[in-house]
N, C-alpha and C positions, 0 to 999 in steps of 0.2 A: 504494500500500500504506500503510495507516494505521499510525501509531506504536503504537497499542494492539495491533494484530494482531502487529506485530513482536515485541512483548514476550512473546508467547505461545510463541515459539521456546524450546525447552528449553535451559536452561543450568545448569551445576553448578559451584560453586566448591569446590575441594578443597584441604584443608590437611593435610599429613602431616609429622610431626616424629618422627624415629626416633633414639633415643639408646641406644647399646649396642654390643656386639661383633657383627660380621657374620661369618658362617661361610661365605657364598657369594660368588662373584664378583659385582661390581657391573656396571652397564651404563652406557654413554655415551648411546646413543640407542635408542629403542624399535624403530624399523623399519630399523635398520642391517643391512647385509650384510657389513660390513667391520670391521676392528679396527685398532689402532695399536701401534707399538713405540716406547717412549720410555726414557730413562734418562740416566745420567751417565757421563762418560768423561774421561780426562785432556785438558785443553784446550791441549795443546801445539801449536805451529805444525805444520800439515800433518796433524792428526788428523781422520780421516773414519770414518764408519760405513757399511758396505755390508750391505744386507739382501737375501738371496737366497731365493726361494721354491722349493718342490718342483716348480713348473712352469717354472722357468727365469727368472721375473721377477726383475730386479735393480734396486735403487735405492740411490743413494749420497747421503749428506748430510754436511756439515761440522759438527763439534762447535763450538758457539758459545763465546764468550769466558767464559761462566759454567760451562762444562763440561757443557752439556746438549744433547740432541738429541731430535727427535720426528718420526716418520714416520707419517702417518695414511692413511686410506682404503686399507688393504691388504686384499686378499681373505683370508678366513680360511683357515688351513692351517698347514703346518709350514714354519718358516723357519730359516735359518742367519744369525746376526748376527756380523759381522766388524769388529774394530777395526783400522784401518790407520794407519800413520804414514808418509806418503809412499807408496812402493810396497811397504813391508814390512808383513806381517801380524803384529800384536802379540798379538791375543787373538781367540778364536773361540768362539761359543756355538751349539751345534747343537740341532736339534729343539725350537725355540721354537714352542710351539703358541699360536695366536691364538684368543681367544674373541670371538664376534661382539659388536660394540658396546662392547668393553672395551679398555683400554690395558694392554699387557703390559710390565712394566718389565724391561729388560736393562741392567744397569750394569756397569762394568768397574773393575778395581783401579786405585787411584791417584786415583779421583774420590770426591767426597763423596756416595757412593751408599748407598742403604739395603741393597743386596745385598752379597754377599761373594764372595770367590774361594777359599773354604776348600777346595773340591773340585777346584781346578784342578791340572792336570798340566803342568809346565813342560818344553818341548822347545826348548832353545836360546832364541831370541828369540820363539818362538811359544808361546802358552798356549791350550790347548783345554779348554773348560769346558762341562759339561752344563748346559742351561738349568734354572733353578730359579725359576719364577715365583712371585710373592707370592700368598698364599692370599686376600688381600683386595685388591680393586681400589679404591684411594683416588682414582682419577680419575673417579669416578661420584658423582652427587648423586641418583640415582634409586633406586627399589625394584623389583628384578627378580631373576630367577634364570636360569641358562643350563644346559642339559643337552646333553652332547655325544654323538656317535655311539658313542664308547667306553663311556659310561655306559649308553646305551640297550641295548647288547649284554649288559649284566650285570644291570640292574635288572629286577625282576619287574613290568612295567607292561603296561597294555592298549595295543594297537597303534593309538593315535589321538593326535592333537594335544591333545585335551582331557584324556586320561588322563595325559599328561606334565605338562600345566599344573596338575593337581591337586596336584603336589608343592609348589606355591607357597603361602605363607601366605594365608589368607583366601579360597581358591578352593574352591567346592563344585560338584557336578554340578547341571545345570539340571533342572527338572521335566520329567517325561515327558509332561506335558500339552501341551508345545510340540511340534507336529508338524514334525519335521525329518528324517524318514526314518530311515535308519540312521546319520546324522551326529549326533553328540552336541552338547549345549549345555553351557555352563558359566557360573557367576556369580562375579564377583570383588568382594570387599568389600561384598556386599549389593546391588550394582548388578544391573539386569535383564540377562537373557541376550541381549537385542538391543542392548545398549550396549557391546559389545566390538568389537574390530577384529582381523582376521586378515591376515597378510602372508606372502608367499612371495617370497624373493629381492628384497625391497624393494617389492613391488607389492601393493596392497590386493586381497585375494581374499575379502572378506566377501560373504555372500549378497547380490547386488545388488538383490533384490526386497524382502525383508523384514528384512534385517540379522540373520537368525537363523543363527548359526554361520558356517562358512566352509570353504574347501578345505584339504587337507593333502596332504603328500607320501607316496609309498610309504614304509613304515617304514624300509626299507633304504637309502633315498635321503636321509634326514635327516642332515645334517652336524651342525647345532646347532639347538636350539630355545630361544628366550628367551621367558620369560613375564613380562610387564611389568605390575605391579600398582599403580604410583603414581609420581609425580614426573616426568611427561612434560616434556621440554624443549620449547622453542618450535617446534622443527621439526615436531612432530606433534600431531594432534588428532583430532576426530571420534569420540571414544570417552570415555565417562565411567565405564567399567568397567575392563577390562583389555585387554591386547594379547597375541596369540599370533603370534610371528614365527618362521618357519622359514627356514633357509638350507640349500639343497640341496647335495649333494656335487658335486665337479667332477673331471674327469680330471687325472692327473698324468703325469710322465714314465715311469711304470711302469704296465703293464696289470694290472688287477685284475678278477677275476670272482668271482661268488658266487651261491648259490641256497639257498632254504630252503623247507621244507614244514611246515605245522602242521596236525595233525589232532586234532579233539576229537569222538570218536564218541558217539552217543546212548547206547550201552550203558554208558558210564562217567559219564553225566550224571545229576544228581539232579533230580527233579520238585519242583514248588513245594508239593505237598500240597493236600488239599481244604480248602475254606473253608465254614463252616456259619453259618446264622443263629443268633444267641444265643437262649437260652431261659431268661432270667433273670426272677426275680420282680420285678414292677414296683410302685411306690408306689400307695397308694390313689388312686382316681379316674384312674388311667392304664391304658391297655390297648394291645395291639398293633393296628395298622391292619388287618393281615391275620392272623387268628388261626391260620391253617393253616401259616404260614411258620416261626415260632419252632421251633428244633430240627431244621429240615430243611437239606439241603445248599444252599449258595448257588452254588458253582462247583466243578466237578470239576477237580482239579489233578494227580491221580495219572496218570502217563503223558504229561504235557505236557513233553516234552523236545525238545532240538534238537541237531543236529550242526553242526560248523564245519570248513571246510577253507580254508587259506590257502597260496597258492603265490606265491613272490616270487623275483626274480632281478635281478642288476645286472651291469654291465660298464663299465669306464672305463679310459682310457689316452690316449696321444698319437697324433694323426693326423700331426702334424709335430712332432718333438721340439723342446721349448722354445718352440713357437709356437702350435700348434693342438691342442685337447684335446676329448675327447668323454666324456660319462658318460650312460648310460641305465639306467633301472630300471623294472620293472613289478611289479604286485601284483594278485592277485585274491582277494577275501575272500567266501566263499559260506556262507550260513547257511540251513538248512532244518529245519523242525520243525512242531509242531502245538500249538494252544492251544484249550481247550474254553471255550465261551461259558457265561454264567450259566444257571441252570436255567429261568428264566422267559423266556428268549429263544426265538425261533421255532426249531422243531426242524430245519428245513431249513438253518439257519445255526448249527447246534449246535457244529460244530468247524471251525476254520480251519487248513488245511494250507498253510503259507506258505513262501516261498522268497525270500531277499534276496541280492543280489550287489552288490559294490562294487569294480569294477576301477579301477586307477589306473595312470597312466603319467607318467614324468618323463624329460625329455631335456635336456641342456645342452651347449652349445658355448662354449668359451673361446678367444679369439684374442688372444695377446700381440702386438699389431701391432709394438710396440717397447717399450723399457723405460719409455716415457712415456705410452703409450696402450694401453688394454685394451678389447676389445669382447666382450660376453657375450650369448648368446641362450638363452632357456629356453622349453620347451614342456611344458605340464602338462595332463593330462586326468583328470577325476574323474567317475565315473558311479555313481549310486545307483539301483538298480532293486528294487522290491518288488512281489510278486504273491502270489496265493493262491486256493485253491478251497475251497468249503464242503462239508461232509458232514453227513448226518443223524446226530443223536446221541440215544440213548435213555437218559434218566436213571434209568429204572426198573431197567434191567439194566447200566447203565454201559458200554454198548457203542456203537461206531461202526457206523452202519448203511450206510456207503458214500456215494458222491458224490450230492449233491442236485441238481446241475446249475447251481448258483449260483456266482458268482465274487466275490472281493473286488476292489476297485478296484486297477488296476495303476498304479504310480507310476514315472516315469523322470525323473531329474534329472541332466542331463549338462552339465559345464562344460569349456570348452576355453580355455586361457589361453596367450597369447604375451607374452614379456617381452624387451625389449632394453635393455641398459645399456652406457653408454660412460663410461669414466673416463680423464681426462687429467691427468697430473701436469705442469702448465704450467711451474712452477718448483719448487724445494724447498719453498717456502712457499705456493704457490697451486695448488689442485686444483679441477677441474671434474667434477661428477657429473651425468649426465643419464640418467633412467630413464623408459621408456615401457612401458605394459602394457595389455592388453585381455582381457576375459573375455566369452565368448559362452555363455549358459546357455539350454538347452532344458528347460522345466519342464512335463512332460506328465503327464496323468492320464486314464485311461479304464477302462472295464469290458468285458472280453472277452464277457460275456454280455448286454451292454446291448441293450435292445429298441428298435426303431424306432417303437414305438407310443407314444401320448401317455400320460403319467401321469394316473391317475384318482383324484381325492380326494373324500371324503365321498360314497361310492357309496350309502350308506344314505339319502341325500336325493334319490335319483333318482325321477322321476315314475313311480309304479306303473302308471299308465294306459298307459305306453309300454313299460315293462320287464316287465309282467305280474307284478310283485311280487318279482322276483328281482333281485339286484344284478349289474350288468354290470361286470366288471373285466378286467384283463389282467395280464401279468407285469412291467410296467414299475414298478419300485420306486424309481427315481431321479428326483428332481425337477429337478436342475440338473447340468450337466457343464461341464468346462473347455473352452476352445478347443482345437483339434486340436494346435497346436504353439505355445504362448506362448513368446516369446523375450525374454530380458533381456540387455542389453549394458552393459558398463562400460568406461571408458577412464581411465587414470591417467597423468599427466605430472608429473614432478618434475625441476626444474633447481636445482642447488645449487653455489655457489661458496664455497670455504673458504680463508681466508687467515690465515696465522700471522704475528703481529706481536709479537715479543718474548715476553712472558708471556701474550699474548692470542691466543686461537683464535677468529677472527671468521667467522661464517657468514651468508650471505644466500641465500634460496631462494624458490621458487614451488612450490606443491603443489596441483594442480588435478585434479578428478575429474568425470566426466560419466557419467550413468546414463540408459539408455533402456529402457523396457518396452513390449512390443507384444502386444496381444490378451490381456492379463491380466484375469482375472475369470471369470464363469460365464455360460452360456447355458441356456435351458430345454431339458430332455432330449427325446429322441424326435424328432418332426418339428419341434420348435421351439416347441411350446405344450403346455399341459396343461388338462384339464377339471376344474373345481371345481364340484360340485353344491351347491345350496342351496334353501331354501324359506322362505316368509313365512307368518306366522300371519295377517296381514291382506294379502291379495293386492292390495288397492286402494291401499296406501301405496307411495311410491317406494322402490325398493331402496336408492338412495343419492342423495338429493336434492341434496347438496352437489356431486356430480359430474354432475348432470343425468340420472341414471338413473331412469326412471319405474317404475311398479309392474309386477309380474310378471303380474297378472291370472290368470284361470283358477283352478286349485287352489293357486296360490302357488309352484309349482316353477320353478326356473330353473337355468341352468348358465353358468359363467364360463369363457370361453376365455382362458386366462392366458398372456401372453408376457412373459418377464422376462429381462433380461441386464444385467450390470455390466461386461462385457468392454470394455476401452478401452486406449488407449496413453497413456504419460506419460513425463516426463523430469525430471531433477534436475541442476543444476549446483552443484558445491561447489568454491569457489575460495579459495585462501589464499596469503598471503606472510608471511615471517617474517625476523627479525633476531635473532642470538644472539651473545653474547660469553662464552666460557669463559676466565676469568681466573685464572691460577695466581698468587695473591697472594704466596705464598712457598712454601718446601718443604713446609709442613704444611697450608696452606689453599688450597682451590679454591672459586671463586665462579662460578656460572652465572647470567647475566642474559639474559632474552629477552623478545620481544614478538611476538605472532602475531595476524593479522587474518583471520578466517573469514567467508565470505559464502555463504549457502545460498539457492538459488532453485528452487522447485518449479513445474513446468508441467503443464497438462492436455494432452489430445490435440490441442487447437488451438494448442498452444505459447503459451498465455496463462498468465502467472504468477499463481498464487493464494497463494503464500507468497514473500516477499522479506525476508530477515532483515536486510539492510543490514550495515553494519560491526559486527563483533563482536570487540572487542579483548580479547586474552587474555594478560595478563602472566605471566611465569614467573620463579621465583627458586629457586635451589638452592645449598647450601653443603656442603662436605665437609671434615672436619678429621682429618688423620692425627695422632692424639693423641701417639704416641711417636716419630713420624718414621721408623718402620721398617715401615710397612704391616701391622702386627700388630693394630692396634686403631683403628677408625674410628667417628666420630660424624657424622651428617649430617642435614640437614633440607631440605624443599622445600615450596613453596607455589605454587599456580597456579590459573588459571581455565580451564575447558574447556567447549566447546560441542558439542552433539549435534544433527545435522540431522534433520529429519523424514524418515520412510521414504518411499520412492518409491511404495509400494503404496497410499497414502491415496486417490488418485483412484478406484482400483478399488473400495475398500471404502466410501468415504463420499461421493465426488464424481464419480459417473458423468456426464460432461458431455454425452454424445451419446445414450446408450441409456436410454430411459425405459420403465418397466414399463407395459404396455397390456393392457386387458381388453376382451373382447367378450362381452356378456351376451345369452343367447338364452332365449326362453320359447316355450312351445308356441303356435303360431299368431300369433307377433308378429314385428315387424321387428327385426333385430339392433340392439342399443344398444351404442355404443362409449363407453368411459370411460377416462380417464387421470388420474393424480394432477395436481393443480394445481401 
């Protein structure tokens, strides 16, 4: 691989400096599924902090000589934080809610803490205090927002990950020109809609084939969603836009059930209205290309309405109290309606009666092996299916004339994801996280009314001596079709060690991804070839001398038997390792220093690399300043370099390594002539 080619791999250097008051919680890491609890407490001999979750998980840590403590890699949820001196409970904070990727401060009286005990109730030697987390997370140097399930239950939002992400500054909906089915797209800070990354429970679930959008959880299964718009730490990369990371709900020691139905009937929906060609006066020397169109209707919109029904349900609770927990959720979203085509379209495709459905499933098992080891398993399924039938439409009377016998293409995109995560608290200061995930995607497209006959092009150039002067055609309108069942697979492995050394939080990790695509591309429709008719003004000249195709002879008529396919298989390896130091310089200043090395290699169907990026070093730096020392006002800045890998689909679109278009040219009374591109 030449150095010149390596330089063509896309890279973007981003610099973000934010100065001002923050009204939302900050984040620690973009793809995290956990949070941390930290704070200050009296540093008397025998002082310990006990943290207990609503799943029975318990961790204990000794307060250090400076009166500080920090417990990281805690699953999100509700916690009780207890200050003990020896065996005596001194102070208790209940219902401490962790936000993903954030540090929640819980400080106790008698320490130099930002928090206070003004609301405490003293019961002898025991103080019970309601948790009062700071509004601003000063333990973050990044730019992002977090929305919790409690907020989702009250906010008037669309039921998608992208609709939630639009709450973040600089986020806008992606163009409808990007064909992503019923799955939405989004742009962050002006970046392309294919430059984002999607995560569920810490595993990359971005579309493995074209990087266009990603998977999402059933709405009722979302515990928290973080939308990350800048300031990546060295732990993460492969995105120059934004990150949407969802953390699913988990079972607790109490069983919970719920169901919901949403109905949006056509009778209450408004149509988009009619669209007309303008009929404005034009400047001198200008005129309309078609003088009959100005002032006429362009598209009928009256009556183009749709209905929507959403059914969802969830259940979660303990299989074994304090040890094994289950949470499952399902959702089905169905939309049906009609849209009228433009007036100049073929009348037998005048109206499209469509039906879209998007069922989702989420299941999670959590096993507290003991207080030092946790094992999690997640299963996710997303399906997007779109289909439709055409009817004849009469623009003269604005009436639907009934089915025409034609169908729109049917699309079915189904993803099945498995995720396994193991967390081990080796010591109070050393934590191991190992996450493995895989996604199998079936990307199908077909037409129920597809013909087995070959497509016929340029029938007006058929030899009248054979046809008798009439055009011979058939009902095959499609030129190419997808393979019957293209499959895209991805695997993600992340290993991470975190060690706390005094004021330094040190992290070393590996982040590897592998993508494989099989039979992606298109084939010629019908029997695998099409007929393309042509004629020559001079039958004695070669049809294509460069390809060795001689003259047609006779009256100059010929036909091209065209075989074309771009279907192929391909793969990509994306490997990375990183080092990071989060240094709490003092009570007010936090410095994040990191370095990441990404390597991207793209392979064709013969597993021959055609892109090899080599080492791509990406330094990261972030700083956070707690201005008044009470978490009420924060100023922060970050700078970093980020790399984006080439999409896996490039071999299918531009480098078909094994399938070459081939033509057989036939003329009346001649030997078949075969040509192929050089």
